[in-house]
C-alpha positions in Angstrom: 27.4 -3.9 -1.0 25.1 -4.2 1.9 25.7 -7.7 2.6 24.4 -9.9 5.2 26.1 -8.9 8.6 26.4 -5.3 7.7 25.2 -3.0 10.3 24.4 0.6 8.8 24.5 3.7 11.2 24.7 7.4 10.8 28.6 7.1 10.9 28.8 4.8 7.8 25.4 5.1 5.9 27.1 6.9 3.1 29.0 3.8 2.1 25.4 2.1 1.5 23.7 5.1 0.1 22.9 3.3 -3.3 20.7 0.9 -1.2 18.4 3.6 -0.2 15.7 5.9 -2.0 16.5 9.6 -2.4 14.0 10.5 0.3 15.7 8.1 2.8 19.1 9.4 1.9 17.9 12.8 2.9 16.9 11.8 6.3 20.4 10.3 6.8 21.9 13.5 5.6 19.5 15.6 7.8 18.8 18.1 4.9 15.0 17.8 4.7 14.1 20.1 7.6 12.6 18.8 10.8 12.6 15.2 9.9 15.9 13.4 10.2 17.4 10.0 11.1 17.9 9.6 14.8 21.3 9.2 16.1 20.8 6.0 17.5 19.3 4.4 14.3 20.7 1.0 13.1 19.9 -1.1 10.1 21.0 -4.6 10.6 21.2 -6.5 7.2 20.2 -10.2 7.0 19.8 -13.0 4.4 17.1 -12.1 1.8 13.9 -14.0 1.9 13.4 -16.7 -1.0 9.8 -16.5 -1.6 7.7 -18.4 -4.2 4.3 -17.1 -5.5 1.4 -19.5 -5.3 1.5 -21.9 -8.1 -2.1 -21.0 -9.5 -1.0 -17.5 -9.6 1.9 -18.1 -11.4 -0.1 -20.5 -14.0 -2.6 -17.6 -14.6 0.5 -15.2 -15.2 2.0 -17.7 -17.8 -1.3 -18.4 -19.5 -2.7 -15.1 -19.7 0.3 -12.5 -19.3 1.3 -12.7 -22.9 -2.2 -11.4 -24.2 -2.7 -8.3 -22.1 -2.4 -4.9 -23.8 -2.5 -1.1 -22.9 -4.2 0.9 -25.7 -3.7 4.6 -25.6 -7.0 6.3 -26.1 -7.5 9.8 -27.8 -7.5 11.8 -24.5 -4.2 9.9 -23.4 -5.7 7.2 -21.1 -4.7 3.8 -21.1 -7.4 1.1 -21.7 -6.5 -2.4 -20.3 -7.4 -4.9 -22.9 -7.5 -8.7 -22.5 -6.7 -9.0 -18.8 -7.8 -12.1 -17.2 -5.8 -13.0 -14.2 -2.2 -13.3 -12.7 0.3 -10.4 -13.6 -0.8 -8.4 -16.6 2.7 -7.9 -18.0 5.1 -10.6 -16.4 8.1 -9.1 -18.5 7.4 -5.3 -18.7 9.3 -3.8 -21.6 9.0 -0.6 -23.6 6.9 1.1 -25.0 5.2 2.2 -21.8 7.2 0.0 -19.5 6.8 2.2 -16.5 3.0 2.3 -17.1 2.9 -1.6 -17.4 4.9 -1.8 -14.2 2.2 0.3 -12.5 -0.5 -2.0 -13.8 1.3 -5.0 -12.3 1.4 -3.2 -9.0 -2.5 -2.7 -9.4 -3.2 -6.4 -10.1 -0.4 -7.9 -8.0 -0.7 -11.3 -6.1 -3.2 -10.9 -3.2 -5.9 -13.2 -1.5 -9.6 -12.9 -2.6 -10.2 -10.8 0.6 -8.5 -9.6 3.8 -10.0 -8.5 6.8 -9.0 -6.9 10.2 -11.4 -6.2 12.8 -11.5 -5.1 16.4 -14.0 -7.9 17.1 -11.4 -10.5 16.0 -8.5 -8.8 17.9 -6.4 -8.1 14.7 -7.5 -4.5 13.8 -4.8 -2.0 12.8 -3.9 1.2 14.2 -3.3 4.7 13.0 -0.8 7.0 14.5 -0.2 10.7 13.6 2.4 13.2 15.1 3.7 16.6 14.7 7.0 18.3 15.3 5.9 19.3 18.7 5.3 15.8 19.8 1.7 15.8 19.6 0.5 12.5 19.0 -3.1 11.3 17.8 -4.0 7.5 17.8 -7.0 5.5 16.3 -7.9 2.1 15.5 -10.1 0.9 12.5 -11.6 -2.2 11.0 -10.9 -2.8 7.4 -12.0 -5.2 4.6 -10.4 -5.2 1.1 -11.9 -7.5 -1.5 -11.1 -8.6 -5.0 -14.2 -9.3 -6.9 -12.9 -10.0 -10.4 -9.5 -11.3 -12.1 -9.4 -14.0 -9.3 -6.6 -16.6 -9.6 -7.6 -18.8 -6.5 -9.3 -22.2 -7.4 -11.5 -21.8 -4.5 -13.2 -18.7 -5.8 -14.9 -17.8 -9.3 -12.9 -15.8 -11.7 -15.7 -13.1 -11.2 -17.6 -12.9 -8.2 -21.4 -13.2 -9.2 -22.1 -10.1 -6.8 -19.3 -8.1 -8.3 -21.8 -5.8 -10.4 -18.9 -4.6 -12.6 -16.4 -4.0 -9.8 -13.2 -5.7 -9.6 -11.9 -4.3 -6.1 -13.4 -2.7 -3.1 -11.8 -1.0 0.0 -13.9 -0.5 3.2 -12.5 1.2 6.3 -14.3 2.2 9.4 -13.0 3.9 12.5 -13.7 2.3 15.8 -11.7 4.6 18.2 -11.8 7.4 19.5 -15.5 7.3 20.3 -16.4 10.6 18.6 -15.2 9.1 15.2 -16.7 5.7 15.7 -18.6 4.5 12.7 -17.0 7.2 10.4 -16.2 5.1 7.3 -15.0 5.3 3.5 -15.7 2.9 0.8 -13.9 2.8 -2.6 -15.1 0.7 -5.6 -12.8 0.2 -8.6 -14.3 -1.0 -11.7 -13.3 -3.8 -14.1 -13.8 -1.1 -16.8 -10.6 0.6 -16.1 -11.6 3.9 -17.7 -14.7 4.3 -15.5 -13.9 6.8 -12.5 -13.6 5.0 -9.2 -16.6 5.5 -6.9 -15.8 7.0 -3.4 -18.2 7.1 -0.5 -18.1 8.2 3.3 -20.5 7.4 5.9 -21.0 10.3 8.4 -22.6 9.2 11.7 -23.9 12.6 12.7 -25.9 12.5 9.5 -26.6 8.8 9.6 -26.1 8.7 5.9 -23.5 8.1 3.3 -22.2 10.6 0.8 -21.0 10.1 -2.6 -17.7 11.9 -2.9 -16.4 13.8 -6.2 -13.4 12.6 -8.1 -11.3 15.0 -6.1 -11.5 12.3 -3.2 -8.5 10.9 -4.7 -6.5 13.6 -2.9 -8.5 13.5 0.4 -6.8 12.2 3.6 -7.8 8.8 4.7 -9.2 9.0 8.3 -7.3 12.1 8.9 -3.9 10.9 8.3 -1.1 11.7 5.9 -1.9 9.3 3.2 -4.6 10.1 0.6 -6.9 7.7 -1.1 -4.5 7.2 -3.9 -1.9 6.1 -1.5 -3.8 3.2 -0.2 -3.1 -0.8 -0.8 0.3 0.0 0.5 1.4 3.0 -1.7 -0.6 2.9 -4.8 -4.2 3.1 -5.4 -4.3 5.2 -8.4 -5.2 2.2 -10.7 -4.6 1.8 -14.5 -5.7 4.5 -17.1 -5.3 7.8 -15.6 -1.6 7.7 -15.0 1.5 7.3 -17.0 4.7 5.8 -15.6 8.4 6.1 -16.8 10.8 3.5 -15.9 13.9 5.2 -14.4 16.3 2.3 -13.6 16.7 -1.0 -11.7 18.1 -0.7 -8.2 18.9 -2.9 -5.3 17.0 -1.5 -2.2 17.0 -2.3 1.5 13.8 -3.2 2.9 12.6 -4.8 6.2 10.6 -8.0 5.1 10.8 -10.1 8.2 9.4 -7.8 11.0 8.4 -9.3 14.4 4.8 -8.2 14.5 4.4 -8.1 18.3 7.6 -5.7 18.7 6.5 -3.7 15.6 3.1 -3.1 17.1 4.4 -1.7 20.3 4.1 2.2 19.4 6.0 4.4 20.5 8.3 2.3 22.6 10.0 0.2 19.8 10.3 3.3 17.4 13.7 5.0 17.5 13.8 8.7 18.1 11.5 11.3 17.1 11.3 10.0 13.5 10.1 6.7 14.9 12.3 4.4 12.8 12.2 0.8 13.2 14.5 -0.3 16.1 17.0 -3.4 15.4 14.6 -5.5 17.6 12.0 -5.6 14.6 14.2 -7.8 12.6 16.8 -7.6 9.9 16.6 -5.6 6.6 17.3 -7.2 3.4 18.2 -6.3 -0.3 15.6 -6.5 -2.9 15.6 -6.1 -6.4 13.4 -3.2 -7.6 12.1 -1.3 -10.6 12.2 2.4 -10.0 9.4 4.2 -11.8 8.1 7.7 -11.8 4.3 7.8 -12.0 2.5 10.9 -13.1 -1.2 11.8 -13.8 -1.6 11.9 -17.6 -1.2 15.5 -18.8 -5.0 16.4 -19.6 -5.9 15.2 -16.0 -2.9 16.6 -14.2 -4.2 20.1 -13.3 -5.7 20.2 -9.9 -4.3 16.8 -9.1 -2.3 16.7 -5.6 0.9 15.1 -6.8 3.1 16.1 -9.5 5.3 12.9 -9.3 5.4 9.6 -7.4 8.8 7.8 -7.7 8.1 4.3 -6.7 10.5 1.6 -5.8 8.8 -1.6 -6.8 9.7 -5.1 -5.7 10.4 -7.1 -9.0 8.9 -10.4 -7.7 5.7 -9.2 -6.0 5.3 -5.8 -7.6 4.9 -4.4 -4.2 5.8 -0.9 -3.4 8.7 -0.7 -0.9 9.4 2.9 -0.8 8.2 6.2 -2.5 9.3 9.7 -2.8 6.3 11.9 -3.6 6.4 15.5 -5.0 3.9 18.1 -5.1 2.6 19.7 -8.3 5.6 22.1 -8.2 7.9 19.1 -8.2 9.1 19.9 -4.6 9.6 16.9 -2.3 6.4 16.4 -0.3 6.3 12.9 1.4 8.7 10.2 2.1 7.1 6.7 2.4 8.4 3.4 3.2 6.7 0.1 4.0 7.7 -2.8 6.6 6.5 -6.5 5.9 6.3 -9.6 7.7 5.7 -12.7 5.7 3.2 -15.4 6.5 1.8 -18.8 4.9 -1.4 -18.8 2.9 -3.6 -21.8 2.5 -1.2 -24.6 1.6 1.3 -22.4 0.0 4.5 -21.4 1.4 5.2 -17.9 3.1 4.2 -14.9 1.1 5.4 -11.3 1.3 3.5 -9.1 3.5 0.7 -11.5 4.5 1.9 -11.4 8.1 0.9 -7.7 8.0 2.3 -4.3 6.7 3.1 -1.2 8.3 3.5 2.2 6.2 5.3 5.3 7.6 4.7 8.6 5.7 6.9 11.8 6.4 5.5 15.0 5.4 8.7 17.2 5.0 6.8 20.2 4.1 4.4 20.3 7.0 6.6 18.5 9.4 4.0 15.9 10.1 4.1 12.1 10.2 1.8 9.2 10.1 2.2 5.4 10.9 -0.5 3.1 9.6 0.0 -0.5 10.9 -1.5 -3.9 10.7 1.0 -4.9 13.6 -0.3 -5.1 17.1 1.1 -6.3 20.5 -1.1 -9.4 20.5 0.7 -10.7 17.4 -2.5 -11.3 15.6 -2.3 -10.9 11.8 -4.9 -10.2 9.2 -7.3 -12.8 8.3 -7.7 -14.0 4.5 -10.3 -15.7 2.6 -12.2 -18.3 4.8 -10.0 -17.5 7.8 -12.6 -14.7 8.3 -15.8 -15.8 9.9 -18.9 -16.1 7.7 -20.4 -13.0 8.5 -17.5 -10.9 7.1 -18.1 -12.7 3.6 -20.8 -10.2 2.7 -20.4 -8.3 -0.6 -23.4 -6.1 -0.2 -22.5 -4.9 3.2 -18.7 -4.3 2.6 -18.6 -3.6 -1.1 -21.2 -1.4 -1.9 -22.6 2.1 -0.9 -25.9 0.4 0.3 -24.0 -1.5 2.9 -22.8 1.7 4.7 -26.2 2.4 5.8 -26.1 -0.8 8.0 -23.3 0.5 10.0 -25.3 1.8 12.9 -28.1 -0.6 12.7 
């Protein structure tokens, strides 16, 4: 019932509560301790975007989607079989519907690689703050690259330099100065049962360190997100987690943010919570799957989260909101994402390609982080051949050996 033209405030939000995840409802109610919705918070509801996925991605989904399988292994892990490109499960159904939806999130639509660098003027920012108003800020370079299962005609299905990897995630702090060159690299494998590789470059040692599998729960550059929260809310991959479909739900999401305004922290953030002001743009209703994703039982002991309830866009398999619970099933973190669309190659505008911001509220420790690709210049991430040629460098940005080049 949140139709275009609706304005939602603290006075009337209860009429529209079914359009919010449970965690956001708690912020409106003010029942989660320190973090609560500011008195001046307003959500203006607009017309929903009508997105169309690129035809080559749709074609790959249609051609290969019917053959992908999840095969349960003796230890409870899920082996991904016969996946080629596009969405693995275009019409997820039981059995394992929630796990199939989680697989779709992992292999959702994305360009071959995306980069944001200080040198290019489009870098991202990371802000953190506590209940006392103390704020820390930093900015970083990032390059995320798909190395296999490609759908774009301009790139091979599997990069000849992939060496068994399907995806790599490279982040390096540029400021503050004492953190400069601190970098992390994650490599995810085509063999989905193989443990991801995590590395960190430590400038004071001038060397890279291979991290243990517990790095999944390590904070990313000192923020409230951990390694498994990357890629806009889900970086756990396929195999070691099982999903349960809970319901379908219409959910409010901010999809058309004005990047220059959204990049103006803290001026354009409402109240102590830092909620988006109406100046960012209108929110819209999106159709979502709601799934509960948990570590498979024999791998659950020692894992940081007991449950991750994800509100997943049905068209793009992008995570719009999450409610994250600790190992005792007590609400720990509330997460939501803000998006801006942008055209890509000769395709129409795509969800999130104009950049993304995620906000994470730690309701147990009264802490919050804002990780944003928006900046006041209005520059957005670069994709594929938009990036200067020197960034098309798999050895440097997708392998641990490349970390050793950072201070050269």
